[in-house]
N, C-alpha and C positions, 0 to 999 in steps of 0.2 A: 667378597660377599660372605657373611657369616654362615657357618654350616654346623649342624649338630653332629654327634659322635658317629652316626651311621651314614653320614654323607648327604642328608636331605637339606636342601638350601632353605635358608630362613624364610625367604619370600614365598616358597612353595609349601610351607607348612600350613595345615588347616587351622591350627591355633593362631598363626600369624594372620591368616586371612580373617578369622573371626575378630581378632583384635583390631585389624584395620577396618573391618566392617563397622564395629561399634564406634571406633574413632570417627569414621565417616558419618555415622548416624548422629553422633554428638555434634559434629561440625555442622551437619545439615540442620539439626534442630536449632542450633544457635543462629545459623544464617537465616533460617525461616523466621525465628523469633525476632531477630534484628530487622529483617525485612518487614515483618508485620508491624513492629513498633515504628519503624520509619514510615511505613505506609499510613498507619493510623495517625501518627503525629503530623504527617504531611496533610492528611485529610482534615484533621482538626484545625491546623493552622490555616489551611486553604479556606475552609468554611468560615473561620473567624474573619479572615481577610475579606471574603465575599460579603459577609454581613456588614463589615466596616464600610466597604465600598457602597453597598446598597443604602446603608444608613446615611453616609455622606451625600450620596446622590439624592436621597429623599429630602435631606435638609436643604440642599441646593435648589431642588425643584420647588420646595415649599417657599423658599425665600423669593424665588422668581415670581411665583403665582401671587404671593402676598404683595409684592411690588405692583403687579398688574392690577390687583384688586384695589389697592390704595389709589393708584392713578385713575382707575375707572370711576371710583367714588368721587374723586376731586373734579374730574371733568364733567361728571353728571351734575354736581352741585353748581358748577360755574354755568353749564349750559342751561340749567333750569332756574338760575338766579333771576329774580325780578329786575335787578339792576341791568343785566344784559338785555333782558326783554324790553325794558324801557328805552334803552339806548337804541335798539334796533327799530323800535316803533317811532321814537322821537329823539334824535341826537342833539338835544338841547345842551347848552353849556353845563347845566347842573347834572343832567344824565351822563354826559361825557365824563365829568369829573368823578362821578360815582363809579363808573366803569374803570377809570384809571386807578381809583383806590382799591377796587376789587382785585384787579390784576396785580397791583403792587403788593397788596397784603398776601396774596396767594404765593408769589415768588418769595416773599420774605419768610413766610412760615414753613415753606417746603424747601429744605436744603438741596434736594435732588433736582428741583425744577430750575432751569436756567433761562427759559424763554416761554412766553405765553403770547398768543396772537389771536386776533379776530381777522379772518380773511373773508372778503366778500366774493360774490359770484360774478360781479361785473369786472370789466377791465382786466380780463384774463387772470382772475384770481388775485386781485390787488389787495395787499395787506391794508386793513383799516386802522387797526390799533396793534401796536407791538411793544412789549416790555422785555428787556434783556437784563440778566443778572451776571455781572462779571466781578469776581473777587468780592462777592456779597454786596456789591453796589448795584442798585436797581435803577435802570435808566429807561426813559421812554424814547423810542426811535422817532426822530423828526419825520415829518411828512415827506420831505424830499428824499429820505433814505428808505422809505417803504418800498418793498419789491413786489413784483407780480410772480405768483407761484403756480400759475396755470399749467406750466410745462412740467411741474414736479409730479412724480408718480404718487406721492402721498396725497397731494391735492386731488388728483384724478380719481383716486380710490375713495378718498374721504367724502367727496361730494355725493357719492352714490349710497352712503349709508342712510338707513331709515331713522325716523324719530325714535329716540329711546335706545338706539344702538351706539356702540363705541368703536372707533377705528384705532388700530395699533399698527404702526409701520414696522418694516423690517429694521433690524438693529444695524446701524452704520455709524460712521464718524460725522460729526456735525460739519457742515460746509457753509461758507458765506461766499456768495458770488462764484460758486463752482470750485472754491479752493478750501481744502480741509483747514478748519480752525485750529489754531495752535494755543495751548497744547492740545493734542488730539483728544476729543471727547466722545466716548461711546454713547450714542444717543438713541433713545426710543421716543417716537412721536405718538401722542395720544390725541384723538380728535373726536368731536361730537358736532352734530348739525345744530344750527340755530334757526328757530322759526319765529315768525311774528305772530300777532294775535289771531290773524286769519288762517294760520296753519301753513303759510307759504315759507319755504326755505329761503333764508336771507344770507346764509354764509356758514362758515365753520369756525369753531374755536379750537386751537391746537396748543398743546403743552409739550415742550421739548424736555425730556427727562434725561438727566445725566446719570448713566449707569455705573459711574466710578464707585459709588458707595456700595452698590450691589456686588461689584467685582471685588471690593475689599472684604465683603462677607464671604465670598467664595475663597479668597486667599486664607481667611481665618479658618474656614472649614477644612482646608487641605492640611491633614496631619497624618502622622504614621506612614509617611512615604506615599500617600494617596495623592494622585494628581487629578485635576479637573480640567476639562476642555469643553468649550461650547463651540459647536461647528454648525454652519448653515448647510442647506442641501447642496451647495456648490463646493463643499469641502473647505470653505474659507473659515479660518479661525475667527470667532467673535470674542473669545476669551481663552487665554493660555497663561501659564506661569511666566512666560516671556512675552510681554505685551507687544514687543517689536514684531512678533510674528502675526499679529492680529490685523484684520482688515487689509489683506494683501492686495485686493483690487484697488482700493482707494490709495493705499500707501505705495502702490506700484512695486510690489515685490512678489516673488514666486512662492512665498511661504503658504503651505496648505497641509491638510491632513494627508492627502495622497502623496505629497512630496516627501513627508516624513516617514510614512509607513507603507508606501507602495499600494495602499488601498484607500478607496474613497468611503464616504459615509454609507453609500448604497451597498457597498460590499460587506460592511461589518454589522449592519442592522439586523439581518435575519439570523441571529445566533440561536442555537437550539435550546440551550439550558440557561438562558439569561447571561451566561458568562462564556467567554471564549478567549483565545490566545491571539495576540497581535505582536508583530515583530517590526522594529524600526529599521532604518537603513544601516545603522551600526551593528545590527544583529541582536540587540537587547530584546528580550521577550517580556511581554506585559500581559497580565490578566486584566480584562476590561469588561465594562458593563455600559450599555447604552440606554439612556432614558430620553425618549422623544418628548419635547416640550412644545405643545401646540397652543396657539392663542388666536385672537381675532376670529372667533367662531370656526376654528380649524383651518382658516386660510393661510395662517403663518405656522411654520414648523421649524424649530431648531432642535439640536440634539446635544444633550449633556453626556459627555463621555467621561467615565470614571475609570482610572487605570492605575496599576501598581506593578512594579518590576517583580517578575516571578522569583528571581534570585533572592530578593529581599523577603518575599513571602516564605520561602523554604529554607531560609538561612538557619533557623533553629533545627529544622529537620535534618539538614546536612550535618550539623554538629552531632545529632543523635546517631546518624549513620556512621560517621567517622569513628566515634567512640565504640560503636558496636564492632566495627572491623578490628580495632585494636584488641578488644576483648577476645574476639574469635581467634586471632593469631596467637595470643598468649595461651588460651585454653588448648589450642591445637598442639602447641609445643609441649605442654605438660602431658597431654594425653598420649602423644607419640612416645615420650620417655617411658610412661607406665606400660604402654602396649609392648614396647621392646622387651622390658623386663619380664612381663607376663608370658610372652611367647617363648622366651628362652627357657623359662622354668618348666612349662608344661608341654612344649613341643616334643621333647624326647620321649614322653610317655606314650605318644600315639604314632611314633615313626614307623613301628613295625606294621601297624594297621594300614598306614598310608602306602608302604612298600608292597604289602600283599595285594591291596586293591589295584595299585598301579601295574602289578604283574599278573593281572587276572588271566590274561590269555597266554601265559607261559606253557610250553609243551610239557614240562616236567613239574606237575603240581606238588611234588614232594620236595622240591628244592628248598634251600634255606630261605631264598627270597620270598617264597610263597608261604612258608609255615607261619601259623599264628599260634599264640598261646591260648589254646582252647580250655586249659585247666583253670585259668583265672576266674575269680568269682565276681569281678566288677563288670562294668559295662563293656570293657574291651574283650573280656572272655565271652560274654553273650554275643557281641558283634562277630567274634571269630567263629563261633559255632554256627551262627545264623548264616554267615557268609559262605561257609563250606556247603551247607544244604542248598543255599540259593544258587550257587554256581552249577551244581548238578542239575537242578530243575531248569535253569536258564538254558543250559546247553541242549537239553532235550527239547524244550519248547521252541527254541530258535530253529532247530532242525525241522520241527513240524510246521512252523510258520513259513519257512522257505518253500517247502513242498506245497503248502496251501496257496501261497502267493503265486507260484508258477502256474498252478492249476487255474487260479482266478484270472490271471493275465491271459492265459490261453483261451479261457472261456469268453472273456470280453472281446478278444480279437476275433474269435469265431463268430460271436454274435454280431459284431459290426460288419464282418464280411457277409454274413447271412442276410442282414437287413439291406446291405448295399446291393447284393445280387437280387434279393427279393424285389427291391425297388425297381431295378432295371427290368427284371423279367415281367413285372406286373405293368409298369408304366408304358413300356414299349408297345405291347399289343393293344392296350387300352387306347393309347394315342392313335394308333391306326384305325381302330373301330370308331372312335369319336370323330376323327378327321374325315374318314370316308362317309360317315353319317352326315356330317356338315356338307360334304360335296354333293351327296344325294339330294339334300334339301335345296341347294343352290341350282340344281339341274331341273327345276320345275317338275317335280314328280306328279303323277296323276292323283286324283282324289282317292283312288283305291290304295295307292302306295303310301300316301301321307301317314295314315294311322300306323302302318307297319314301321315306317322309318322313325316316327316319333317314339313308338314303343321300343325300338332298337336303341334309340338315343337315351331314353330313360333307363333302360336296363344297364346300358354301359355306364351311365352316371351313377346308378346304384352300386355297381361293381367298383367304380372309382371311389365312392364313399367308403366302402368296406376296406379298400386298399389303404386309404388315408387313415382309417381307424387303426389298422395293423401297424402301419409305419410310424404313425404319430404317437402311439402310446408310450413308447420308450422315450421319445423326445419330451413328452409332457412330464414324465417322471423326472427327467434330468433338467427340466426347466429350459429347454431349447426352443420351444414353440412360442412365437409372439403373435399378437393380433395385428393384422395389416388393414387399417381402416381405409375405406373408399366409399363414395356415395352409392347406396343400394336402395332398391325398391323391395321392401319386405313382402309386399303383396305378391310380386312376381315369384320370389323365392318360395313362399308358402304354396302358391298355386302349382309350381313345378313339383314340389314334394307331394302334394295331394294327388296330382295326375300320375306320378310315378307309382303310387301304391294303391290307387283306386282299383286296379285290376286284381291285385292280390286280395283286397277286401271282398270284392265280388265273388271271387273263387271260394272264399271261406263262408260266404253267405251272410256277411255282416255289412252294416252301413258305415260309410266313411264320409263324414261331413266336414266342411271347411267354413268357418265364420270369421269375418274380419270387419273391423270398423273402418270408417271412411278415411280417417287420418292416414292409415297405412296404405290406402289405395291412391292417395293424392299427394303424398309427401315423401321425399327422400331423406334418409338418415345415413350418418356415417357408421359403418360396421364392417366386419370381415365376412363376406358372403360364404366363403368356403367353410369357416369354422361355425358360422351360424347354421348352415345347412347340415353340417355334421351333427350338431346338437339335436336339432329337430328330427332329422332322419332316424337317429338312434332311438329317440323316444317313440316315434311312430312304429318302427320295426319291433320294438319291445312290446308295444300294445297289441300289434297284429299277432305276435307270437303267443301271447297269453289270453287272447280274447277268442272264444269259440262261438259265441252267439251275441246278438245285441248290436252295439254300435260303438264307433270310435269318433270322438269329436276333436277336431284340431281348430283351436280358437286363437285369434290374434287381436290384441287391443292395446291401447295406450292409457296409462293412468299414472298421475303424479310424476311426470317426466321419466317414466319407466315403460319399456316394452314388455308386455306380458304375453307369453305363449303358453297355452294350456293344452295338454294332450290328455283327454279323459276317455277311459274305456269301461266296458262292462265285463272285464275279464275275471280271472280266478281270484284276484286280490292278493294282498301280502299280509302276513302276520305282523302284529305290532312290533314284536321283538326283532323282526327281520328288516324293518324299514330303514334303519341306519346301516345295516350290513350290506344292502344291495349295492351300495356305492363302491364296495370292494371288488377288486378284479376276480372274476370267475366264481363269485359267490353263488351257491346253488340252494334251491329250496325244493321240497317235494310238493307236488300238487296233491290236493286233498283226496282226489279219487285214486291216488297211488298208481295210476297208469304209467306216468312218465316222470322223469326227474329232469327239471329244466335248469339251465345255467343262464345267468344274466350276462356272462361273458365280459368282453371289453367295453361294450356299449355304454352302460351307465357310468362306469368308471371314467371313461373319456368325457361323457357329458358333464360330470361334476368338475373335472379339472378344467375343461374349456369354459364353463360358466364362471369359475373362479378367475380365469384369465380376463374375462370381460368385466370383472368386479361386480358380478351379478349374484343371484340367489337361485338355488334349486330347492323347491318344496315338494314333498311327496305326502299324499294322504291316501289311505286305502282301507277297504273293508273286505273281509273274506266273502267270496261268492258275489259281491256287488260291484267290484271293480276298483280301479286305481286312478288317481289324478296326479299328473306331474305338471307343476307350474314353474316356468323359467322366467325370471325377472332380470332384464338387462337395462343398463342406463341408456337413455335416448340421447343421441347427439345429432341435432338437426344439421342437414347438409346445406341449408340456406338456398335451396333451389327446388323449383316445382318439377313435376314429372315431365320427362322428355325435353329438358332444357338443353341437354348436350346430345347431339346426334350420335347414334351408334356408328361403328366402323362400317357396317354393311350399308348404311344410308349415304355414305360419302364415297364418291368414285376415287380410285387411286390415280396418281398422276401418270400421264403417258410418257414413255421414254423414247428418245430419238435414236439412240444407239442400240446395238445388239450386244448383250453381255453374256460371257461364258461363265457358267457356274459349275463347280464340281461338288458332288454330294457323296459323302462317305457314310454308308449304312449297310449292315449285314442282315437286317430284318426286311424281308421282301414286302410285307404289307406296308411298312413304314416308308420304304422306297417308292412304292406305288402311290402312296398318299402325297409325298413331296412332288413326284412327277406330275400328278394331276393338279396340284396347287400351282406349280410353276409352269404350267402349259400355256405359254405366252409367246407371241412372235418375237418379242424382244429378249427372250432368254434362250440360251443354248445350254441345256442341262446334260452333264455327263455324270453318271452314277457309278460308284465303285463299291466293292465289298470288303476290301482289305487295305491295310496301310501301305504295303509294298506296291500294290497296283496303283494306289493314289499317287505315291511318290513318282512312279514311272510316268503316269499321265501328266503330272505337273512338270516333269522334266521335258516332256515333248511339246506341251502347249502352254500358253499364257492364260491365266484365269483372272476373273474380276472379283470372284467371291467363293469362299469355301464354306460349306455347310457340313457338319460332322457330328456323329454321336461320340460319346466318350468311351463306350465299351464295344469292342469289335472282337468277335470270336472268343467271348468270355474273358477278354483281356482289356484292362484299362490302358488307353493309348494317350494318356495325358502328356507324357514326355515327348511322344512322337509328334503331336500337334504343336508343341512348343518348338521342337526342332524345325518343323516345316516353316514356322513363322520367322525363325532366326536365320535359317540357311537360304530361304527363297525370298525374293522381293516381297516386302510386306503386303499381304492381301487381307482384306477384312474377313474375319472368321466368325461364323454363327455356330454356337454350340447348341445342339438339340439333344438333350440327355435326360435320363431319369435320376441322375445324381442330384445332390443338394446344391443350392446356388453357390455356397462358399467354394465348392470344388470347381464349379464351372467358371466363376468369375476370376479364378487364378489363371485361367487360360485365355479368356477373352472377355471384354466388357459387354459383348453382345451374346446373350444366352437366353434360351427358353426351356423351361422344365416341362418334360412330358407328364401328362398329356397337355397339348396346347391346341388352340383354335387356329383355323385357316387364316383368319384375319391377323392374328398375332405374327405369324410367319411372313405374310405378305407385307404388312407394315414395315417389319424390320428389313426385309430384302429391298423394298423400294426406297427406304430411308438410306441404306448404305450405298446402293447403286445410283440413286437419284442425285446424290451430292456431286456427282461428276457433271451434271447438267444444270442443276439448280443451286440457288443460294442456300448454304447451310446457316441457319440463324445462330447468332451469337447470344447465348443465354447466360453466360457466366456472371455478367454484371447483375442481372436480375436475381440470380441465385445468391449472390453475395448480399444483396439488399435484404433477402429473406433469411440471412445467416445460415444458409444451406439447411434450413429446417425442412424435412421431407414433407410434413403436413402442409406447410405454407406453400411449398413449391408445387405440390399436387393441385392445390386450389388454383394457383396461378396458371398452371397448364390447362386445367379445365376451362378457365376463362378464355385462354388463347384459342383452344379448340372451338369453343362456341363462337368467338368473335370472327375467326377466319372462315368457319363454315358460313357465317352470315355474310362475310365479304364475298364469298363465291356466289351466293344467291343474288346479292346486290349488283355485283359486276355483270352477271348474266342479264339481269333486268335492265340495267342502265344501257348495256350494249344493244339489246333488242329494241328498246324504246328510244335510243339515242338521246337520253335525258342528260342535259348538261348539268342540271341541278343535282341529280343523283350522283353523277360522276364527280362533281366538285366535292360533295359531302363525303364520298368514299375516299377521295384523295386526301381530304383534310384529316380524317381519322387514321388512315393507313400510313400517312407519312411519319407519324410518331413511332409506329412499329418498325418502319423501314430504317429510321435513324438509329433507334436503340438496338436493333438486331443486325445492323449493317447489311441490309438487303439491297445491295447496289444493283444487282441484275434485275430484280423486280422493279426497282425505281426506273431503270432505263426502258423497261418494256411498257410502262404506263405513260401514254401521252398526256399532255395538259388538257386537251379537249377530246371528248369521247368521239367526235366526228373523225378524228385522225386515227382511231383504232381500227385496224384492218381485221379481216377474219382470221388471218394467220396470227396477228398480234394478240387477238382475243384468246385464241387457243393457248398461246404461250403464257398469258397472264393467268388463265384458269388453271393450267397445269402447275404453274409456280405456286399458286395458292394451295392447290391440292397437295403438293409436295410438303409445304409447310405444315398443313394439318396432319399429314402422315408422320412427319418428323415429331410433332408435339405428342401425338398418340404414342409413338415409340418411346420417347423420353418418359412419358407418364408411366408406361408399363415397366420400364427398367428401374425407375425410382421406386415405384410401388413394390417391386419384387425385393428391394433391399429392406 
């Protein structure tokens, strides 16, 4: 490989690379130009060919319709001719001779007509008069040679035409006595009805038209390699360049369009842009156009196919392409020669610069390899001096960047650890408070205790909302928060928010009103209840904070397919210049009285970001000392279900278990342990609780367990790996993760997880689902999920329907059993059998007798519990999918 005097390889020279770059650029331009020329020429040639095809097709169709018009006019003249009418009225010798003359003259003057007949309605369509033309000789068919045509399709169709209408048959080969006439004659039959003076139909007059002349016109139209085909709806050729292929049915051969091109006429008709590509059995590709030809009032349809070989169309374009390639090769060779000479001359002048830059990181900057000629006055001298200064600055700044990067990485790690610990420390006690509050509600508290318990629940929910604000803000900034849609009742959510802050408003001496329209009270919509509650709660809290007298109005309504929530107060107001700034995190304004300085904190910043996630709008208007109005507009997505269409978990009983199951619960927070202990206080559960991983491992070595329930953080340590080891080393046991960590961390350990805080029913559903599969059929839903393309939104709707249907089955089974109603039982079995087969519920099928009279009390309990387990399983599936 050539090298310059200082040892730099030719191909590594910057001048060489510039030279090669420009050579490549020239080649690229030539290639692009050649391609554009080729493309444009191909397009022009193709368009010209298409126009030629369309023109030829148009001429062919005009010729066909002109023939039909001529025949229609002739048949009309004959049908309405007084000679024919006189013959029908009175077939005297004179009238008969006149008719013979009319038919003979018609055949003589029309070269394409080779037969004309008058067929009566009597004697099974017996021919009355018939004239034939063979080799231009016109003969009258003797009476003993006249045939009955009542069984012919053209006679059956022609006798039904009305006065003034014309009949045209399908195109086929003429036959005599069921045998194709020789030579084969492509024939079209035209007919008109014949009436007497009283208006009664007496017969039909039929002209047989030889289409050979029309076919000759088609052959003359075929030029410049354009081929024409006429095909009937059954893919049979009626016309082709090779007439031996035509009329395959009558000629008893297998020739057809489908046989030649592997496609029938029905396959090639619906082309998008009038033209498309067709390939024959030998692999030749054709550009084709289809022109439907309809006649006989649209009852007949044939298809004119015009086609041309693509290779012939683009033959000129291929020549342009080949010449372009030759030109490119020659230009490239010449350019490479000049590039080589250019680089050899100029590469020596910049070798020193190249070597200096390549040795940028040498330990001895004063070495010969590094020195540049800084005294030169040309560009190389300027580059040398600039490079020396740049190296000094880069070295200094790289050191500063490394220090800053280390600090930032440490800060990010500390922030993530802080948020992780904050999540655990907040969610765990909140989970216990909310769970124990639910337990108090389930234990039938007294009327005096109910307000206290409800207040406790609302306060805990308010604290949960604050916690979500803190933990979600960074996720919102990083784009990690997503909207999880489910059917919600906005009126319930707004009522809960109003009840939660009514007490705070009363303490401040202000009114807090809630107004909603009927649509929100009677209709469910798809939304994210958690994020929606966060938005409205932050707006209400903000109004409470800055309103010292007067009232706060919380209004919900629907308008133009949008949900509008308005929070209006009579607070201190916001200056016009501050309206846009309040959406910034921690933006502060001074109150006019100067008493205090308030901060809008995270609240409104989170509101704005959550509203954007919903694809909604946040509008703020305000006047100093008169108050502010916050309007949130969110898109309405109907849930297609009325209120209370799906029973809540608490309204459905859980299945009864026959066996006793041992459960181990790992948790170091005492209130959380107490909560789980109360929830799983059931005769079918033996609960063992531990506080450390070593204690848990020891207990599991001593006893066999059916289920593990565990937190992910014990004694301030994440035990993710320990839980994985337990599942690997010990016989696989279902594991439920109850943790404050995010779902992605939990689902790495187990597919069954619940994020704190959770509800009692969530845990019970999951426990009964996992343990109940030992006693009941576990429904197979994978096929249904595949049908919905594993789309979460569609699957959630499907599960909602299943929950509703199986709750309904429970009620209907109970009613049918009590009333011993055979009709009710039969209806239940008829509908339920579909689910049994699709979900492979063999056990349930065996439990259900054909007749309700055969259902014992014990059998009834088993059926009810099997159905309850299925509802429990569907609810669990729904929660797990919604969590994703």
